[in-house]
C-alpha positions as CSV (number, residue, x, y, z in Angstrom):
1,M,101.4,122.5,69.3
2,A,99.7,122.1,65.9
3,L,96.2,123.1,65.1
4,I,94.0,121.1,62.8
5,R,90.6,122.0,61.4
6,E,88.0,119.5,60.5
7,R,87.2,118.6,56.9
8,D,84.0,120.5,57.1
9,G,85.9,123.6,58.2
10,K,84.0,124.1,61.3
11,R,85.8,123.0,64.3
12,L,89.5,123.7,65.2
13,H,91.4,121.1,67.2
14,V,94.7,121.1,69.1
15,K,96.5,118.0,67.8
16,S,96.7,115.5,70.7
17,K,95.8,111.7,71.4
18,L,92.4,113.0,72.7
19,M,91.7,115.1,69.6
20,G,88.1,114.7,68.6
21,E,87.6,111.6,70.7
22,S,84.7,110.7,73.1
23,L,85.9,110.4,76.6
24,V,83.0,108.0,77.2
25,S,84.0,105.4,74.7
26,K,85.1,102.2,76.4
27,R,87.1,101.0,73.5
28,F,89.0,104.3,73.2
29,I,89.9,104.4,77.0
30,E,91.1,100.8,76.9
31,E,93.4,101.4,74.0
32,L,94.7,104.8,75.1
33,E,98.5,104.6,75.8
34,I,99.4,106.6,78.9
35,A,102.6,107.1,80.9
36,P,102.9,105.2,84.2
37,Q,101.5,107.1,87.2
38,Q,104.1,109.4,89.0
39,R,104.5,108.6,92.7
40,L,104.7,112.1,94.0
41,F,105.6,111.3,97.6
42,P,106.7,107.6,97.6
43,D,108.4,108.1,101.0
44,V,105.3,109.3,102.8
45,N,103.2,107.1,105.0
46,I,99.4,108.0,105.4
47,L,97.9,107.1,108.7
48,K,94.2,107.5,109.3
49,I,93.2,107.9,112.9
50,G,89.6,106.5,113.3
51,G,86.9,108.8,114.5
52,Q,84.6,106.5,116.5
53,S,87.3,104.0,117.2
54,I,90.1,106.3,118.5
55,C,89.1,110.1,118.5
56,D,85.9,109.6,120.4
57,R,87.6,107.7,123.2
58,G,89.5,110.9,124.0
59,A,92.2,110.7,126.7
60,K,91.8,106.8,126.9
61,A,93.1,106.4,123.5
62,L,94.6,109.4,121.8
63,P,97.6,110.3,123.9
64,P,99.4,107.0,123.5
65,I,98.9,107.1,119.7
66,I,100.2,110.6,119.5
67,K,103.2,109.6,121.5
68,E,103.9,106.7,119.2
69,I,103.5,108.8,116.1
70,V,105.9,111.4,117.5
71,A,108.4,108.6,118.3
72,N,108.5,107.6,114.6
73,K,108.9,111.1,113.3
74,K,112.7,111.0,112.7
75,E,112.5,107.7,110.8
76,H,109.2,108.2,108.9
77,K,107.4,110.8,107.0
78,M,103.8,110.8,108.1
79,L,100.6,112.4,106.7
80,I,97.8,112.0,109.2
81,T,94.0,111.9,108.3
82,T,91.1,111.8,110.7
83,G,87.6,110.1,110.7
84,G,84.4,111.7,111.9
85,G,83.2,109.2,114.5
86,T,80.0,109.4,116.7
87,R,79.3,113.1,116.1
88,S,79.2,112.5,112.3
89,R,76.6,109.7,112.8
90,H,74.6,112.1,115.1
91,I,74.5,114.8,112.5
92,Y,73.8,112.3,109.7
93,S,70.8,111.0,111.7
94,I,69.4,114.5,112.1
95,G,69.8,115.3,108.5
96,L,68.1,112.1,107.4
97,E,65.1,112.9,109.7
98,L,64.9,116.3,108.0
99,G,65.1,115.0,104.6
100,M,68.5,116.5,103.6
101,P,70.0,115.3,100.4
102,T,73.3,113.2,100.3
103,G,75.5,116.2,99.4
104,V,74.4,118.2,102.4
105,I,75.0,115.2,104.6
106,A,78.4,114.7,103.2
107,K,79.0,118.4,104.0
108,F,78.0,117.7,107.7
109,G,80.5,114.8,107.8
110,N,83.2,116.9,106.4
111,S,82.9,119.4,109.1
112,I,83.1,116.8,111.9
113,S,86.1,115.1,110.3
114,E,87.7,118.6,110.2
115,Q,87.1,119.1,113.9
116,N,89.0,115.9,114.6
117,A,91.8,117.0,112.4
118,L,92.1,120.2,114.4
119,L,92.0,118.1,117.7
120,V,94.9,115.9,116.5
121,S,97.0,118.5,115.1
122,M,96.8,120.5,118.5
123,L,97.8,117.4,120.4
124,L,100.8,117.1,117.9
125,A,101.6,120.8,117.9
126,P,104.6,120.5,120.3
127,W,106.2,118.3,117.9
128,G,105.3,120.0,114.6
129,G,101.7,119.0,114.2
130,I,100.0,121.4,111.7
131,K,96.4,121.2,110.4
132,I,96.3,121.6,106.6
133,G,93.6,121.7,104.0
134,H,93.3,119.6,100.8
135,D,94.5,122.3,98.7
136,E,97.8,122.3,100.7
137,I,98.7,118.8,99.8
138,V,101.1,120.4,97.2
139,K,103.0,122.0,99.9
140,L,103.9,118.6,101.7
141,S,107.5,118.9,100.8
142,T,107.7,122.1,102.6
143,Y,106.1,120.9,105.7
144,F,108.4,117.9,105.9
145,V,111.5,120.0,105.4
146,Q,110.4,122.1,108.3
147,G,109.8,119.0,110.5
148,C,106.0,119.2,110.5
149,I,103.5,116.4,110.9
150,P,100.7,117.4,108.6
151,V,97.1,116.5,109.6
152,T,94.1,116.8,107.4
153,H,90.5,115.6,107.5
154,G,89.8,112.4,105.7
155,M,86.5,113.2,104.1
156,P,86.9,113.5,100.3
157,P,85.8,117.0,99.1
158,Y,82.8,115.8,97.2
159,D,80.6,117.8,99.6
160,Y,77.4,119.0,97.8
161,F,78.3,116.9,94.9
162,A,78.4,113.6,96.7
163,I,77.1,110.8,94.6
164,P,73.8,109.5,95.9
165,P,74.0,105.9,96.9
166,A,71.8,103.1,95.6
167,E,70.0,102.8,98.9
168,G,69.5,105.6,101.5
169,R,71.2,108.9,101.5
170,I,74.3,108.4,103.6
171,P,77.4,109.1,101.5
172,V,79.3,105.9,100.8
173,H,82.5,107.9,100.1
174,R,83.5,108.9,103.6
175,T,86.8,109.3,105.5
176,D,88.2,105.8,104.7
177,V,87.7,106.4,101.0
178,G,89.1,110.0,101.2
179,T,92.3,108.5,102.9
180,L,92.8,105.9,100.3
181,I,92.2,108.3,97.4
182,L,94.8,110.7,99.0
183,A,97.3,107.7,99.1
184,D,96.8,107.1,95.5
185,L,97.1,110.7,94.6
186,I,100.5,111.1,96.2
187,G,101.7,107.5,95.5
188,A,102.1,106.9,99.3
189,R,104.7,104.4,100.7
190,S,101.9,102.9,102.9
191,C,98.3,103.5,103.9
192,I,97.6,102.5,107.4
193,F,94.1,102.6,109.2
194,I,94.4,103.0,112.9
195,K,91.2,101.4,114.5
196,D,90.2,99.8,117.8
197,E,90.1,96.3,116.2
198,N,92.9,93.9,115.3
199,G,91.8,94.2,111.7
200,L,89.3,92.5,109.5
201,Y,86.9,89.8,110.6
202,S,84.3,87.7,109.0
203,D,81.6,89.8,110.9
204,D,81.6,92.6,113.4
205,P,83.5,91.1,116.5
206,K,81.8,93.6,118.7
207,K,78.4,92.0,117.9
208,N,79.5,88.4,117.1
209,P,82.3,87.1,119.4
210,K,82.4,84.0,117.0
211,A,83.6,86.1,114.0
212,N,86.8,84.8,112.4
213,F,89.9,87.0,112.1
214,I,91.2,87.6,108.5
215,D,94.9,88.5,108.5
216,K,95.4,88.8,104.8
217,I,93.0,88.8,101.8
218,G,92.8,90.2,98.3
219,A,90.5,93.1,97.4
220,K,88.7,91.3,94.6
221,Q,88.2,88.2,96.9
222,L,86.8,90.3,99.6
223,M,84.4,92.1,97.2
224,Q,83.1,88.7,96.1
225,K,82.5,87.5,99.7
226,D,80.1,90.5,99.9
227,Q,80.3,90.3,103.8
228,D,77.5,92.1,105.7
229,D,80.0,94.2,107.8
230,L,83.5,95.5,107.0
231,V,86.2,97.2,109.0
232,I,86.6,99.7,106.1
233,E,84.3,101.5,103.7
234,R,83.2,99.2,100.8
235,P,84.3,101.5,98.0
236,C,87.9,101.3,99.2
237,L,88.2,97.7,97.8
238,E,87.4,98.8,94.2
239,I,89.6,102.0,94.6
240,L,92.6,99.7,95.8
241,Q,91.9,97.3,93.0
242,N,92.1,100.0,90.4
243,S,95.2,101.9,91.8
244,E,98.3,102.1,89.8
245,V,100.5,102.8,92.8
246,V,98.7,101.7,96.1
247,R,99.3,97.9,96.3
248,Q,97.8,97.3,99.7
249,I,96.2,98.8,102.7
250,Q,96.7,97.7,106.4
251,I,94.2,97.9,109.2
252,I,95.7,97.7,112.8
253,N,94.7,98.0,116.3
254,G,96.1,101.3,117.5
255,L,95.3,100.6,121.1
256,E,97.9,98.1,121.2
257,K,101.3,99.7,122.0
258,G,103.9,99.2,119.2
259,N,101.5,98.3,116.4
260,I,102.0,101.7,114.6
261,T,105.7,101.3,114.9
262,R,105.6,97.8,113.4
263,A,103.2,98.7,110.5
264,L,105.5,101.7,109.6
265,N,108.5,99.4,109.6
266,G,106.7,97.1,107.1
267,K,105.8,94.4,109.6
268,H,102.5,92.3,109.1
269,V,100.4,93.3,112.0
270,G,96.6,93.5,111.9
271,T,95.1,92.8,108.4
272,I,96.5,93.4,105.0
273,I,94.2,93.9,102.1
274,Y,96.2,93.6,98.8
275,Q,95.5,94.3,95.2
276,E,94.9,91.2,93.1
């Protein structure tokens, strides 16, 4: 690769498209020609098992979901992620009372999500369940060849470097966001959120029984609606809208038998939020 020295003779550059450019220039980024993003694992389905909605229910919810995941193992490659749930909310509360910064609170949430990943991987162990860290995503091919069902925690690894939100100090990039970023990273076939609700409603159906069910909606439209309550973390909408490889996400009720199978087979169950 050619080396080029500036006219004043001071700086030496490696010749490339980014040579001497400012990476904060809007115009430059908009005009930069790049190759289409590679879909590294286009046959892998990412399933997120909710923390509060599923894991915290224990034996009342997890065993049937584990059974349905195992039943789909021969037909579908699956990467499982886990939420934090009630225990993460508890440690968030303590951290906020003690004045902890957003980065420390995010680290708390990371550890709880990882506990649930360990829990789910142990339940899946007889059928190849294996807990993996984020650094082991590059080994997915090996795990699938060996017949494994990899499980990782959903919290994105911002940890101490979590971005402080506009209000409060609870990190806005939590396990839903981490799951969707992971789907974008590997170019997943599908990104399915397993919860205890049928999908998206106009309000929290647990608090408002008159809330209307929304079976399909665009990410941009949902952002414009600016609902008070959402079934997924708000940053997911912008991430989905900006993704080159993830065209939609699906939220399903995992407590209803067969929903996971139907979603893996491309059926419209629950709510689909699509990229506009």
